[in-house]
C-alpha positions in Angstrom: -6.2 -34.7 -24.4 -6.5 -34.0 -20.5 -5.7 -30.4 -20.8 -8.4 -30.1 -23.4 -10.8 -32.2 -20.9 -9.9 -29.8 -18.1 -10.2 -26.7 -19.9 -13.6 -27.6 -21.5 -15.0 -28.8 -17.9 -13.5 -25.0 -16.4 -15.5 -23.4 -19.1 -18.8 -25.2 -18.9 -19.0 -26.4 -15.6 -22.1 -24.1 -14.7 -24.0 -26.6 -17.6 -21.7 -30.5 -17.3 -23.3 -32.5 -15.1 -23.3 -36.8 -14.8 -26.4 -36.8 -13.4 -30.1 -35.9 -14.5 -30.6 -32.1 -15.3 -33.1 -29.8 -12.8 -34.5 -26.4 -12.9 -33.9 -24.3 -10.0 -35.5 -20.5 -9.9 -35.4 -18.2 -7.1 -36.8 -14.6 -6.8 -35.1 -11.7 -5.2 -35.9 -7.9 -4.5 -33.1 -5.8 -3.9 -33.0 -2.1 -3.4 -31.8 -0.4 -6.7 -30.5 -1.3 -10.1 -26.4 -1.2 -8.9 -27.1 -4.0 -6.6 -29.2 -6.0 -9.2 -26.2 -5.7 -11.4 -23.7 -6.6 -8.6 -25.9 -9.8 -7.5 -26.2 -11.1 -11.5 -22.4 -10.1 -12.1 -21.0 -12.6 -9.0 -23.7 -14.9 -9.6 -22.3 -15.4 -13.1 -19.0 -15.2 -12.5 -19.3 -18.0 -9.5 -21.2 -20.3 -12.4 -24.2 -20.5 -10.3 -26.5 -19.4 -12.8 -26.7 -19.9 -16.4 -29.1 -17.0 -17.3 -31.8 -14.5 -15.4 -34.7 -12.5 -16.5 -34.7 -9.6 -14.4 -38.1 -7.4 -14.2 -37.4 -3.8 -13.4 -39.9 -0.4 -13.7 -42.2 -3.2 -15.8 -39.6 -4.3 -18.4 -38.2 -7.4 -18.4 -35.0 -8.2 -19.6 -33.1 -11.6 -20.2 -29.1 -11.8 -19.5 -27.0 -15.0 -20.4 -23.3 -16.1 -21.3 -22.6 -16.5 -24.8 -18.5 -17.1 -25.6 -17.7 -15.7 -21.8 -19.5 -12.7 -22.4 -23.0 -11.6 -20.8 -25.6 -10.8 -23.2 -28.5 -8.9 -22.3 -31.3 -8.8 -24.5 
């Protein structure tokens, strides 16, 4: 049972909390698309974000994790 719990916490540590939830919003401007992709990838990898909205060239796209894979809409 402990192994299953450890696996669950490892997989969902970015959304698993014992206290009240909150919402944080940050706005960043980066020099180019590759810098944006690198930043978003690192934030997802370190489970610092659950989703992101990118506004690039007057288009908005959303990215989030689903089954450990990034989905872009």
